[in-house]
mmCIF file of the C-alpha atoms, coordinates in Angstrom:
data_MODEL
# 
_entry.id   MODEL 
# 
loop_
_atom_site.group_PDB 
_atom_site.id 
_atom_site.type_symbol 
_atom_site.label_atom_id 
_atom_site.label_alt_id 
_atom_site.label_comp_id 
_atom_site.label_asym_id 
_atom_site.label_entity_id 
_atom_site.label_seq_id 
_atom_site.pdbx_PDB_ins_code 
_atom_site.Cartn_x 
_atom_site.Cartn_y 
_atom_site.Cartn_z 
_atom_site.occupancy 
_atom_site.B_iso_or_equiv 
_atom_site.pdbx_formal_charge 
_atom_site.auth_seq_id 
_atom_site.auth_comp_id 
_atom_site.auth_asym_id 
_atom_site.auth_atom_id 
_atom_site.pdbx_PDB_model_num 
ATOM 1   C CA . MET A 1 1   ? -115.307 -11.995 -47.013 1.00 0.00 ? 1   MET A CA 1 
ATOM 2   C CA . GLY A 1 2   ? -118.992 -12.657 -47.057 1.00 0.00 ? 2   GLY A CA 1 
ATOM 3   C CA . PRO A 1 3   ? -121.687 -13.033 -46.693 1.00 0.00 ? 3   PRO A CA 1 
ATOM 4   C CA . VAL A 1 4   ? -121.277 -15.631 -43.872 1.00 0.00 ? 4   VAL A CA 1 
ATOM 5   C CA . SER A 1 5   ? -124.605 -16.941 -42.861 1.00 0.00 ? 5   SER A CA 1 
ATOM 6   C CA . ALA A 1 6   ? -125.816 -18.860 -39.763 1.00 0.00 ? 6   ALA A CA 1 
ATOM 7   C CA . LYS A 1 7   ? -125.966 -22.397 -41.147 1.00 0.00 ? 7   LYS A CA 1 
ATOM 8   C CA . THR A 1 8   ? -124.114 -25.632 -40.995 1.00 0.00 ? 8   THR A CA 1 
ATOM 9   C CA . TYR A 1 9   ? -120.620 -25.647 -42.608 1.00 0.00 ? 9   TYR A CA 1 
ATOM 10  C CA . TYR A 1 10  ? -119.816 -29.171 -43.522 1.00 0.00 ? 10  TYR A CA 1 
ATOM 11  C CA . ALA A 1 11  ? -116.430 -30.866 -43.194 1.00 0.00 ? 11  ALA A CA 1 
ATOM 12  C CA . ARG A 1 12  ? -115.327 -34.177 -44.704 1.00 0.00 ? 12  ARG A CA 1 
ATOM 13  C CA . ARG A 1 13  ? -116.541 -37.082 -42.733 1.00 0.00 ? 13  ARG A CA 1 
ATOM 14  C CA . TRP A 1 14  ? -115.898 -40.842 -42.786 1.00 0.00 ? 14  TRP A CA 1 
ATOM 15  C CA . SER A 1 15  ? -118.651 -43.041 -44.251 1.00 0.00 ? 15  SER A CA 1 
ATOM 16  C CA . CYS A 1 16  ? -119.191 -46.712 -45.024 1.00 0.00 ? 16  CYS A CA 1 
ATOM 17  C CA . LEU A 1 17  ? -117.365 -47.895 -48.155 1.00 0.00 ? 17  LEU A CA 1 
ATOM 18  C CA . GLY A 1 18  ? -119.318 -46.842 -51.263 1.00 0.00 ? 18  GLY A CA 1 
ATOM 19  C CA . GLN A 1 19  ? -121.885 -44.736 -49.386 1.00 0.00 ? 19  GLN A CA 1 
ATOM 20  C CA . ARG A 1 20  ? -122.114 -41.014 -49.050 1.00 0.00 ? 20  ARG A CA 1 
ATOM 21  C CA . PRO A 1 21  ? -122.434 -39.582 -45.571 1.00 0.00 ? 21  PRO A CA 1 
ATOM 22  C CA . TYR A 1 22  ? -125.985 -38.287 -44.794 1.00 0.00 ? 22  TYR A CA 1 
ATOM 23  C CA . GLN A 1 23  ? -126.280 -34.565 -44.487 1.00 0.00 ? 23  GLN A CA 1 
ATOM 24  C CA . GLU A 1 24  ? -129.427 -32.680 -43.723 1.00 0.00 ? 24  GLU A CA 1 
ATOM 25  C CA . VAL A 1 25  ? -130.124 -29.725 -46.013 1.00 0.00 ? 25  VAL A CA 1 
ATOM 26  C CA . ASP A 1 26  ? -129.557 -26.417 -44.248 1.00 0.00 ? 26  ASP A CA 1 
ATOM 27  C CA . TYR A 1 27  ? -130.069 -23.255 -46.255 1.00 0.00 ? 27  TYR A CA 1 
ATOM 28  C CA . GLY A 1 28  ? -128.872 -20.868 -43.602 1.00 0.00 ? 28  GLY A CA 1 
ATOM 29  C CA . ARG A 1 29  ? -131.414 -18.056 -43.919 1.00 0.00 ? 29  ARG A CA 1 
ATOM 30  C CA . ARG A 1 30  ? -131.242 -17.200 -40.180 1.00 0.00 ? 30  ARG A CA 1 
ATOM 31  C CA . ALA A 1 31  ? -128.682 -14.362 -40.206 1.00 0.00 ? 31  ALA A CA 1 
ATOM 32  C CA . LYS A 1 32  ? -125.644 -13.192 -42.125 1.00 0.00 ? 32  LYS A CA 1 
ATOM 33  C CA . THR A 1 33  ? -122.577 -10.983 -41.619 1.00 0.00 ? 33  THR A CA 1 
ATOM 34  C CA . TRP A 1 34  ? -119.746 -9.548  -43.679 1.00 0.00 ? 34  TRP A CA 1 
ATOM 35  C CA . VAL A 1 35  ? -116.150 -9.728  -42.687 1.00 0.00 ? 35  VAL A CA 1 
ATOM 36  C CA . PHE A 1 36  ? -113.651 -7.002  -43.334 1.00 0.00 ? 36  PHE A CA 1 
ATOM 37  C CA . GLY A 1 37  ? -109.957 -8.074  -42.927 1.00 0.00 ? 37  GLY A CA 1 
ATOM 38  C CA . VAL A 1 38  ? -106.375 -7.044  -43.297 1.00 0.00 ? 38  VAL A CA 1 
ATOM 39  C CA . LEU A 1 39  ? -103.190 -9.180  -43.268 1.00 0.00 ? 39  LEU A CA 1 
ATOM 40  C CA . GLU A 1 40  ? -99.655  -7.853  -42.703 1.00 0.00 ? 40  GLU A CA 1 
ATOM 41  C CA . PRO A 1 41  ? -97.508  -10.395 -44.654 1.00 0.00 ? 41  PRO A CA 1 
ATOM 42  C CA . ALA A 1 42  ? -94.236  -9.529  -42.958 1.00 0.00 ? 42  ALA A CA 1 
ATOM 43  C CA . THR A 1 43  ? -95.482  -10.705 -39.481 1.00 0.00 ? 43  THR A CA 1 
ATOM 44  C CA . GLY A 1 44  ? -98.646  -12.597 -40.330 1.00 0.00 ? 44  GLY A CA 1 
ATOM 45  C CA . GLN A 1 45  ? -100.771 -10.373 -38.081 1.00 0.00 ? 45  GLN A CA 1 
ATOM 46  C CA . ALA A 1 46  ? -104.391 -10.143 -39.093 1.00 0.00 ? 46  ALA A CA 1 
ATOM 47  C CA . VAL A 1 47  ? -107.225 -7.898  -38.149 1.00 0.00 ? 47  VAL A CA 1 
ATOM 48  C CA . THR A 1 48  ? -110.944 -8.653  -38.795 1.00 0.00 ? 48  THR A CA 1 
ATOM 49  C CA . MET A 1 49  ? -114.142 -6.874  -38.215 1.00 0.00 ? 49  MET A CA 1 
ATOM 50  C CA . THR A 1 50  ? -117.681 -8.122  -38.768 1.00 0.00 ? 50  THR A CA 1 
ATOM 51  C CA . ALA A 1 51  ? -120.490 -5.950  -40.027 1.00 0.00 ? 51  ALA A CA 1 
ATOM 52  C CA . ASP A 1 52  ? -124.134 -6.326  -40.730 1.00 0.00 ? 52  ASP A CA 1 
ATOM 53  C CA . GLN A 1 53  ? -123.777 -4.818  -44.215 1.00 0.00 ? 53  GLN A CA 1 
ATOM 54  C CA . ARG A 1 54  ? -121.017 -4.084  -46.673 1.00 0.00 ? 54  ARG A CA 1 
ATOM 55  C CA . THR A 1 55  ? -121.300 -0.315  -46.675 1.00 0.00 ? 55  THR A CA 1 
ATOM 56  C CA . THR A 1 56  ? -118.982 2.604   -46.832 1.00 0.00 ? 56  THR A CA 1 
ATOM 57  C CA . ALA A 1 57  ? -119.599 3.540   -43.197 1.00 0.00 ? 57  ALA A CA 1 
ATOM 58  C CA . TYR A 1 58  ? -118.528 0.107   -41.968 1.00 0.00 ? 58  TYR A CA 1 
ATOM 59  C CA . PHE A 1 59  ? -115.499 0.159   -44.280 1.00 0.00 ? 59  PHE A CA 1 
ATOM 60  C CA . ILE A 1 60  ? -114.411 3.515   -42.965 1.00 0.00 ? 60  ILE A CA 1 
ATOM 61  C CA . GLY A 1 61  ? -114.813 2.191   -39.369 1.00 0.00 ? 61  GLY A CA 1 
ATOM 62  C CA . PHE A 1 62  ? -112.639 -0.793  -40.323 1.00 0.00 ? 62  PHE A CA 1 
ATOM 63  C CA . LEU A 1 63  ? -109.976 1.585   -41.804 1.00 0.00 ? 63  LEU A CA 1 
ATOM 64  C CA . ASP A 1 64  ? -109.955 3.540   -38.560 1.00 0.00 ? 64  ASP A CA 1 
ATOM 65  C CA . GLN A 1 65  ? -109.325 0.232   -36.697 1.00 0.00 ? 65  GLN A CA 1 
ATOM 66  C CA . VAL A 1 66  ? -106.426 -0.603  -39.071 1.00 0.00 ? 66  VAL A CA 1 
ATOM 67  C CA . VAL A 1 67  ? -104.811 2.851   -38.532 1.00 0.00 ? 67  VAL A CA 1 
ATOM 68  C CA . GLN A 1 68  ? -105.132 2.334   -34.785 1.00 0.00 ? 68  GLN A CA 1 
ATOM 69  C CA . GLN A 1 69  ? -103.587 -1.104  -35.034 1.00 0.00 ? 69  GLN A CA 1 
ATOM 70  C CA . TRP A 1 70  ? -100.496 0.171   -36.808 1.00 0.00 ? 70  TRP A CA 1 
ATOM 71  C CA . PRO A 1 71  ? -100.018 3.696   -35.443 1.00 0.00 ? 71  PRO A CA 1 
ATOM 72  C CA . GLN A 1 72  ? -96.522  4.406   -37.010 1.00 0.00 ? 72  GLN A CA 1 
ATOM 73  C CA . GLY A 1 73  ? -95.066  4.284   -40.492 1.00 0.00 ? 73  GLY A CA 1 
ATOM 74  C CA . ASP A 1 74  ? -96.708  4.276   -43.876 1.00 0.00 ? 74  ASP A CA 1 
ATOM 75  C CA . LEU A 1 75  ? -99.549  1.877   -44.615 1.00 0.00 ? 75  LEU A CA 1 
ATOM 76  C CA . ILE A 1 76  ? -100.156 0.463   -48.110 1.00 0.00 ? 76  ILE A CA 1 
ATOM 77  C CA . ILE A 1 77  ? -103.488 -1.271  -48.320 1.00 0.00 ? 77  ILE A CA 1 
ATOM 78  C CA . ILE A 1 78  ? -104.148 -3.507  -51.247 1.00 0.00 ? 78  ILE A CA 1 
ATOM 79  C CA . LEU A 1 79  ? -107.847 -3.488  -52.266 1.00 0.00 ? 79  LEU A CA 1 
ATOM 80  C CA . ASP A 1 80  ? -109.953 -5.140  -54.817 1.00 0.00 ? 80  ASP A CA 1 
ATOM 81  C CA . ASN A 1 81  ? -112.367 -3.184  -57.014 1.00 0.00 ? 81  ASN A CA 1 
ATOM 82  C CA . LEU A 1 82  ? -115.439 -3.331  -54.794 1.00 0.00 ? 82  LEU A CA 1 
ATOM 83  C CA . SER A 1 83  ? -117.507 -0.186  -55.233 1.00 0.00 ? 83  SER A CA 1 
ATOM 84  C CA . ILE A 1 84  ? -117.347 0.867   -51.511 1.00 0.00 ? 84  ILE A CA 1 
ATOM 85  C CA . HIS A 1 85  ? -113.565 1.078   -51.748 1.00 0.00 ? 85  HIS A CA 1 
ATOM 86  C CA . LYS A 1 86  ? -113.910 3.953   -54.225 1.00 0.00 ? 86  LYS A CA 1 
ATOM 87  C CA . THR A 1 87  ? -116.701 6.135   -52.840 1.00 0.00 ? 87  THR A CA 1 
ATOM 88  C CA . MET A 1 88  ? -116.264 9.830   -52.100 1.00 0.00 ? 88  MET A CA 1 
ATOM 89  C CA . ASP A 1 89  ? -116.342 9.289   -48.370 1.00 0.00 ? 89  ASP A CA 1 
ATOM 90  C CA . VAL A 1 90  ? -113.479 6.790   -48.520 1.00 0.00 ? 90  VAL A CA 1 
ATOM 91  C CA . ARG A 1 91  ? -111.510 9.201   -50.754 1.00 0.00 ? 91  ARG A CA 1 
ATOM 92  C CA . LEU A 1 92  ? -112.052 12.002  -48.226 1.00 0.00 ? 92  LEU A CA 1 
ATOM 93  C CA . TRP A 1 93  ? -110.966 9.612   -45.453 1.00 0.00 ? 93  TRP A CA 1 
ATOM 94  C CA . LEU A 1 94  ? -107.815 8.827   -47.457 1.00 0.00 ? 94  LEU A CA 1 
ATOM 95  C CA . LEU A 1 95  ? -107.085 12.534  -47.824 1.00 0.00 ? 95  LEU A CA 1 
ATOM 96  C CA . ALA A 1 96  ? -107.309 12.980  -44.032 1.00 0.00 ? 96  ALA A CA 1 
ATOM 97  C CA . HIS A 1 97  ? -104.846 10.150  -43.477 1.00 0.00 ? 97  HIS A CA 1 
ATOM 98  C CA . PRO A 1 98  ? -101.748 10.919  -45.528 1.00 0.00 ? 98  PRO A CA 1 
ATOM 99  C CA . ARG A 1 99  ? -99.652  8.001   -44.355 1.00 0.00 ? 99  ARG A CA 1 
ATOM 100 C CA . VAL A 1 100 ? -102.171 5.581   -45.859 1.00 0.00 ? 100 VAL A CA 1 
ATOM 101 C CA . ARG A 1 101 ? -102.087 4.647   -49.511 1.00 0.00 ? 101 ARG A CA 1 
ATOM 102 C CA . PHE A 1 102 ? -104.417 2.353   -51.502 1.00 0.00 ? 102 PHE A CA 1 
ATOM 103 C CA . LEU A 1 103 ? -103.278 0.065   -54.307 1.00 0.00 ? 103 LEU A CA 1 
ATOM 104 C CA . PHE A 1 104 ? -105.984 -1.441  -56.295 1.00 0.00 ? 104 PHE A CA 1 
ATOM 105 C CA . GLN A 1 105 ? -105.396 -4.880  -57.758 1.00 0.00 ? 105 GLN A CA 1 
ATOM 106 C CA . PRO A 1 106 ? -106.247 -5.478  -61.404 1.00 0.00 ? 106 PRO A CA 1 
ATOM 107 C CA . THR A 1 107 ? -109.729 -6.680  -62.147 1.00 0.00 ? 107 THR A CA 1 
ATOM 108 C CA . TYR A 1 108 ? -110.125 -10.514 -62.241 1.00 0.00 ? 108 TYR A CA 1 
ATOM 109 C CA . ALA A 1 109 ? -106.761 -11.084 -60.538 1.00 0.00 ? 109 ALA A CA 1 
ATOM 110 C CA . PRO A 1 110 ? -107.510 -12.098 -56.968 1.00 0.00 ? 110 PRO A CA 1 
ATOM 111 C CA . TRP A 1 111 ? -104.371 -14.207 -56.682 1.00 0.00 ? 111 TRP A CA 1 
ATOM 112 C CA . LEU A 1 112 ? -102.370 -10.967 -56.501 1.00 0.00 ? 112 LEU A CA 1 
ATOM 113 C CA . ASN A 1 113 ? -103.937 -10.153 -53.076 1.00 0.00 ? 113 ASN A CA 1 
ATOM 114 C CA . LEU A 1 114 ? -102.292 -12.107 -50.251 1.00 0.00 ? 114 LEU A CA 1 
ATOM 115 C CA . ILE A 1 115 ? -105.500 -11.937 -48.134 1.00 0.00 ? 115 ILE A CA 1 
ATOM 116 C CA . GLU A 1 116 ? -107.400 -14.112 -50.585 1.00 0.00 ? 116 GLU A CA 1 
ATOM 117 C CA . PRO A 1 117 ? -105.704 -17.416 -49.499 1.00 0.00 ? 117 PRO A CA 1 
ATOM 118 C CA . TRP A 1 118 ? -105.896 -16.227 -45.919 1.00 0.00 ? 118 TRP A CA 1 
ATOM 119 C CA . TRP A 1 119 ? -109.705 -16.046 -46.210 1.00 0.00 ? 119 TRP A CA 1 
ATOM 120 C CA . LYS A 1 120 ? -109.548 -19.798 -46.899 1.00 0.00 ? 120 LYS A CA 1 
ATOM 121 C CA . THR A 1 121 ? -107.570 -20.302 -43.699 1.00 0.00 ? 121 THR A CA 1 
ATOM 122 C CA . LEU A 1 122 ? -109.997 -18.129 -41.730 1.00 0.00 ? 122 LEU A CA 1 
ATOM 123 C CA . ARG A 1 123 ? -112.966 -20.149 -43.064 1.00 0.00 ? 123 ARG A CA 1 
ATOM 124 C CA . SER A 1 124 ? -111.274 -23.379 -42.031 1.00 0.00 ? 124 SER A CA 1 
ATOM 125 C CA . LEU A 1 125 ? -110.425 -22.070 -38.515 1.00 0.00 ? 125 LEU A CA 1 
ATOM 126 C CA . ALA A 1 126 ? -113.783 -20.421 -37.861 1.00 0.00 ? 126 ALA A CA 1 
ATOM 127 C CA . LEU A 1 127 ? -116.487 -22.227 -39.848 1.00 0.00 ? 127 LEU A CA 1 
ATOM 128 C CA . LYS A 1 128 ? -115.553 -25.696 -41.145 1.00 0.00 ? 128 LYS A CA 1 
ATOM 129 C CA . GLY A 1 129 ? -117.458 -28.522 -39.483 1.00 0.00 ? 129 GLY A CA 1 
ATOM 130 C CA . ARG A 1 130 ? -119.582 -26.219 -37.315 1.00 0.00 ? 130 ARG A CA 1 
ATOM 131 C CA . CYS A 1 131 ? -123.333 -25.407 -37.070 1.00 0.00 ? 131 CYS A CA 1 
ATOM 132 C CA . PHE A 1 132 ? -124.356 -21.898 -36.185 1.00 0.00 ? 132 PHE A CA 1 
ATOM 133 C CA . ASP A 1 133 ? -127.830 -20.984 -34.985 1.00 0.00 ? 133 ASP A CA 1 
ATOM 134 C CA . ASN A 1 134 ? -127.426 -17.215 -34.725 1.00 0.00 ? 134 ASN A CA 1 
ATOM 135 C CA . LEU A 1 135 ? -125.230 -14.294 -35.755 1.00 0.00 ? 135 LEU A CA 1 
ATOM 136 C CA . ALA A 1 136 ? -123.497 -13.971 -32.364 1.00 0.00 ? 136 ALA A CA 1 
ATOM 137 C CA . GLN A 1 137 ? -122.025 -17.458 -32.665 1.00 0.00 ? 137 GLN A CA 1 
ATOM 138 C CA . ILE A 1 138 ? -120.576 -16.619 -36.108 1.00 0.00 ? 138 ILE A CA 1 
ATOM 139 C CA . VAL A 1 139 ? -119.010 -13.320 -34.847 1.00 0.00 ? 139 VAL A CA 1 
ATOM 140 C CA . GLU A 1 140 ? -117.552 -15.144 -31.861 1.00 0.00 ? 140 GLU A CA 1 
ATOM 141 C CA . ALA A 1 141 ? -116.128 -17.911 -34.072 1.00 0.00 ? 141 ALA A CA 1 
ATOM 142 C CA . ILE A 1 142 ? -114.489 -15.442 -36.443 1.00 0.00 ? 142 ILE A CA 1 
ATOM 143 C CA . ASP A 1 143 ? -113.044 -13.359 -33.522 1.00 0.00 ? 143 ASP A CA 1 
ATOM 144 C CA . LEU A 1 144 ? -111.636 -16.515 -31.850 1.00 0.00 ? 144 LEU A CA 1 
ATOM 145 C CA . ALA A 1 145 ? -110.149 -17.769 -35.151 1.00 0.00 ? 145 ALA A CA 1 
ATOM 146 C CA . THR A 1 146 ? -108.484 -14.455 -35.735 1.00 0.00 ? 146 THR A CA 1 
ATOM 147 C CA . SER A 1 147 ? -107.112 -14.430 -32.148 1.00 0.00 ? 147 SER A CA 1 
ATOM 148 C CA . TYR A 1 148 ? -105.878 -17.997 -32.623 1.00 0.00 ? 148 TYR A CA 1 
ATOM 149 C CA . TRP A 1 149 ? -104.189 -17.062 -35.935 1.00 0.00 ? 149 TRP A CA 1 
ATOM 150 C CA . ASN A 1 150 ? -102.532 -13.983 -34.273 1.00 0.00 ? 150 ASN A CA 1 
ATOM 151 C CA . CYS A 1 151 ? -101.224 -16.177 -31.353 1.00 0.00 ? 151 CYS A CA 1 
ATOM 152 C CA . HIS A 1 152 ? -99.677  -18.655 -33.760 1.00 0.00 ? 152 HIS A CA 1 
ATOM 153 C CA . ARG A 1 153 ? -98.920  -16.262 -36.628 1.00 0.00 ? 153 ARG A CA 1 
ATOM 154 C CA . HIS A 1 154 ? -95.881  -16.542 -38.845 1.00 0.00 ? 154 HIS A CA 1 
ATOM 155 C CA . PRO A 1 155 ? -94.667  -14.427 -41.872 1.00 0.00 ? 155 PRO A CA 1 
ATOM 156 C CA . TYR A 1 156 ? -97.033  -15.153 -44.670 1.00 0.00 ? 156 TYR A CA 1 
ATOM 157 C CA . THR A 1 157 ? -95.202  -16.161 -47.853 1.00 0.00 ? 157 THR A CA 1 
ATOM 158 C CA . TRP A 1 158 ? -96.654  -16.154 -51.211 1.00 0.00 ? 158 TRP A CA 1 
ATOM 159 C CA . ARG A 1 159 ? -95.737  -19.272 -53.041 1.00 0.00 ? 159 ARG A CA 1 
ATOM 160 C CA . LYS A 1 160 ? -96.775  -21.123 -56.147 1.00 0.00 ? 160 LYS A CA 1 
ATOM 161 C CA . ALA A 1 161 ? -98.841  -24.242 -55.534 1.00 0.00 ? 161 ALA A CA 1 
ATOM 162 C CA . VAL A 1 162 ? -97.006  -27.396 -56.584 1.00 0.00 ? 162 VAL A CA 1 
# 
């Protein structure tokens, strides 16, 4: 998910009948971060990591964190077609970890990846209705939202919107 920048994330507010609520323009060019995340649908457990850039080195560091989180059994990680997911360093990392497999979702089909609707939940928990002045506040909000989710987690079911 990203980039997430230090700015005001607006939420719906009450206003006088027929008038729009006043909101000051905030372009958020103070700082930004990228969020790497994984969601285990069976338990609802999520792991996130923030990074300054979306690079192969940060992605490999995140993969190491995922392998440490689930130390036993085979891991199947569903990925989109981002270029850093297919670099030579990531392929070499995958060869060094035989219990991990990558499944790439088809291009232009984000609804097949269960983490996509979870990103919306994370944005609501961490960002909605808040104003951030620096990067440390964003990272803390994302970490707290992930911890909150994991404390109240439930199996994540994929269902058709009615």
